[in-house]
Each structure stands twice: as structure tokens, then as C-alpha cells.
Phi, psi and omega in degrees: 000126181285145178227159179237123180254125184235130175262153177298152182244149174280335181190164166238128186216162173111194179251130183242131174257116182268137178300168184299155182295130183292313182300317182288324178298316176304309186291331178297323177290314184299310183280327175298327179289333181270345181283165177258119179115194184264118174262121179260127182241121177255145180064034174299140179280115182271047178273166180300320180298313183289327176295325176300316177298315180300316182294327178297316182286329172298321179293342177257023169091005181277132178273117181231124177251133181240128172232099184064240180259015178251132177242144167241116182252120181264090179279146181244013176116169189300324186247034187257358180296144183255150178301127180290146180270356181219170176292131179284135187241116180272002178062237180257007193270106175294323178299311179303308188295315185286315182292319186290340176301323178294318180291317180295327180297336182267004183271152181276030178214161179270140179222166177231140183230135177222186179200185181283182187297331179285316181293327180292349176268350187271137186290140178246000187300324183294339175265315183300321182303300181293327177295324176296324176298332178280354180110356179292151179235124181239141171226147180229178181298319178221331184211146177275008178280344185221155170289155001283152180230146172256129181247111185268150180292119177216152175282129182264152175235146180292148178224167168254124185229124176265117181295124177291329177227136180301123182208115177293329181293315179294315178304313182294320178300316181291321179294321177293319175298324181296337177297332184254348186281160177271119177096189186277132171250119184240128178246129179247121182266138174287329177214153181297137174239172182307136190249031182298324180296314180296317179298321180287328171304313180298316181298323180272357181078024178277122183287137173204163178240138177227125178223108184055248185261014185243130178236133184227135168240144182248104186255173353288141185277166178279159178302150179229155187269155177292164177203171177273142181232127174253116183272122178285169174297145187280117181293333177291328174281320178300331184306324181296319182281332174299311179293321177302317180293329181283319190263347179267126183302152173062030186257147174208115190227135177246121179255124190265140168055054181266138175292126181238043172307128184299342176280359182239359190259023179302320181297319179300318179298317182292316181294323176295320177297330179280358180100011181291134177275094183231124180237130179257136175241093185297147176253152178284131179231160182277174181299130178083354180274157179289143176293143184227147176208153164277144183237120177260128182235138178227154179309140185216152170268108185273152174237153185292157176224162169252122185243106179216022182274113182296340178285333184267336183304309181295340182279358180211028188299328180277349187260002182297322178301317181285333173297321179300322177296313179301320183295332178294340181252009179263137180290128179106193183251114175270129179239124177249124179235166172060030178244035183298340179296343178297342181287341184244032172272204180302336172213179169282093189291333176298309182291315184298316180292325178295314182295313185288316180292326177296322178296329179276000176107001181286153175261089187225132181239121177285144175238182182298329184224031178163217182217162164241117187236122179261128180224179355275142186233130175296142178252155180235146177289145179195187176257125181226162179244143178282346184066024179079017184245118185298321182285330172295313182301313182289325177297318179294326178296322177290318176302324182295336180297331182250008180276155175275114179098182185277139175245131176246122181252120182269157175062061184250010175303328185296342179303326181292349177292336182227336189219078175300145176068018178304313183298319180296314180295321179298316180295324180290324184278328184282123180257131185235000000 
């Protein structure tokens, strides 16, 4: 079992280059594989999760060449995927598994999808349910709520579906299925979620309509051409270093070329409200491209907040573990509500962060849908486990920078699912 040993830091300083955005890297492969021609992808995230997506499309006959963080995808058109000769494996990637179910449901062949032991515990019902309404047919070993799943070839029909819970993964799965379905597929969101799929539709020239909280595709769509894609730095990965810069004394950190899509910047809004010194320097981008900025972070005295805004929760759903770390250093009582979806991530993140941070000395109480965190509280180094969750592991590593003594984090292989070279970048930024 791999472990990460972290010593306290006097400061975090310098310029940090964050790897490419995971969500956009996944979608670049999916849509590049369906496009006609050569799709060139720069700054692709070479994480385990994204490699799982790439291997799935290779198994369906797509030619993909990788040189470092550059991909060349030779797409042969919308209906060119080939029946896989083996079970498709999504590894640990919830994004891959949920979104690709929509795409697989629209194919004229039967396929099977599985994942690792952690992914096989994560619920798929929220995707399987609406896709079944479109005519897709799923069968499982005992239940269609979990992988492995068999996806049988069926003709799909468009539906109107109101998401019961804001979810970019479910929205994207339905929109991808809608590319192949007969008639209009309409998704209605209760609150805005990350819109990378819609932006990439625009970039590839895929027609869709968006009006307030409603997104519609009218299928089956016509073939679309390949294009070049520049993947920005992942703000969910940058979040760890943003918080590190805020809570570690004497720190000043510049993060370069970070994606600042407004559907992803909820954590920045919350940290600024807490008194965080965060400055954005926007970069000029082309039509249809994701917004990008350099982010300057400096040590700050944080104050507690009450977070119960349903509009902001989906905009920072992956960043709650590192927010909990920041809250341990904020004066007052931070209360997080309406974040119950954290229970069905790679782990029960509400419980895991409470257990691990409490062991490090934090005053944190888990609730049904969040935490009550009293700060500011000194942390102490100890041995803790990530529970197989990459974001838990990295959040604990940032907490360890301000802890007294050495912190050992167990079960950290999972960090590579989203942030290769995290440990190396952390060591370079942390000054001792």
C-alpha cells in the first residue's frame, strides 16, 4: 500500500503548473472519437481516470496516439465505433462510467462496462433510470444500480427529464444519448452544473439549444468535424494549492493557466467570502474555448461561513474536502449544509473528512448533509488513511503542511486517478 509522508511547511511559494482539467480531458476523447477527422488535444490529463476513458475508446476501434500530454484522435464519424471484444473497464472513474453509459446506450451493439472495487460500490441508478426511459436496456449481476452492467443495443427516443439532483454527469450522459436518439432530448437542471459538455458541443459545431435551466439536443444529429482542443489547468486540482497558500503562513503562490469556468468556481467565491486573498488575472481565449486565468494566492486570516446555497453546491462539489481543511483554520463556526451528495463519491466524504481531521485535532462534527467545524484549531501530525479516495488523500496532505509533526497518509495510490505528480509539486512548493 502506497503512503505519503508530509512534513510541516514554513510557507508555500513559487509558480505552480497544474495538470489539465479532468472533466474536459474525458470529454475531448469522447467527442473527438465521434468526430470526423483528426482531433488534436493539448494539455491532456494523463491521469489513471482519463487513461481509462482513452482505453475504452481504443477498445471500440478508435485510433488514439499519445505523446506526453498531447493526443491525436483519428475519428471516423458519429456511427463508427466498433463492438468491443472485451469488457470495457472504467477503472476508478465515476465520470467515465456514468457519462459513457449514455454514449454506449446509443450504439448499435451490445457492450459491457465494469470498474475497480471502489467504482463497483458507487450507484449508477441516477443515470440508468432516465436512460431506461429513453429505451436503453441495462442488466447487471444482481442489480442495475451498480457495475458491472450489460448495455444492449436498442433504438433510443428523446425524452424530457428534470434532474431531481443537480448532476453534470447525468446531464452529460443524457445529452450524449440524445445525439443518437430519435427526437428531442431535453434536460432540465434544478441548479446550474458544470457546462463542459455544452461548451464542447459548441466547439465541435454540434447543435443544441439552451434556455435558462433547459438544454435540448434534437437527434439523431448530423456528422460533425474534428477540431483542436486546448485543455486548461484543472481548478479542482488547483484547489488544494489555493487552500495551501491561504492557510500556510508567509505564503505567496501563483497558479498558471487555470480553467475558471463559472460553473466550477464556487470554491473561489466561498474562500473570498471567508477573507481569502485570491486574485485572478484572466487570459484571452478564442470563441468556444474555456475561460482561463492565472490565480495569485496569499496567506490570509480566514473567517467562518455558513454554506447552504443550493446554487453554489454543484459549482464546488469536488472541492468540499479541501474546504473542510480551510474551515479548520477559519475563526468561528463554519456550517456546511445541503451537500449530501458527498456521501456517494469515491467514499463517504462527509464521514471520512470528519474522522481524519478529528484525528488530526480538528473540531469537526459530521451531519446528514455536511459538517459543523469550529476554528481556528491547531492540527497535529499523525497516521491517517484516505480510504481509497484521491481527494481525501490530497486534502489531508494540505492539512499536514500546517500540522505539528509528521503526517503519514495511507492508501494514496488513488491520487494518480486525478493528479499525477501531486507529491512532486507539493514538495517543490512547500518551503521548510
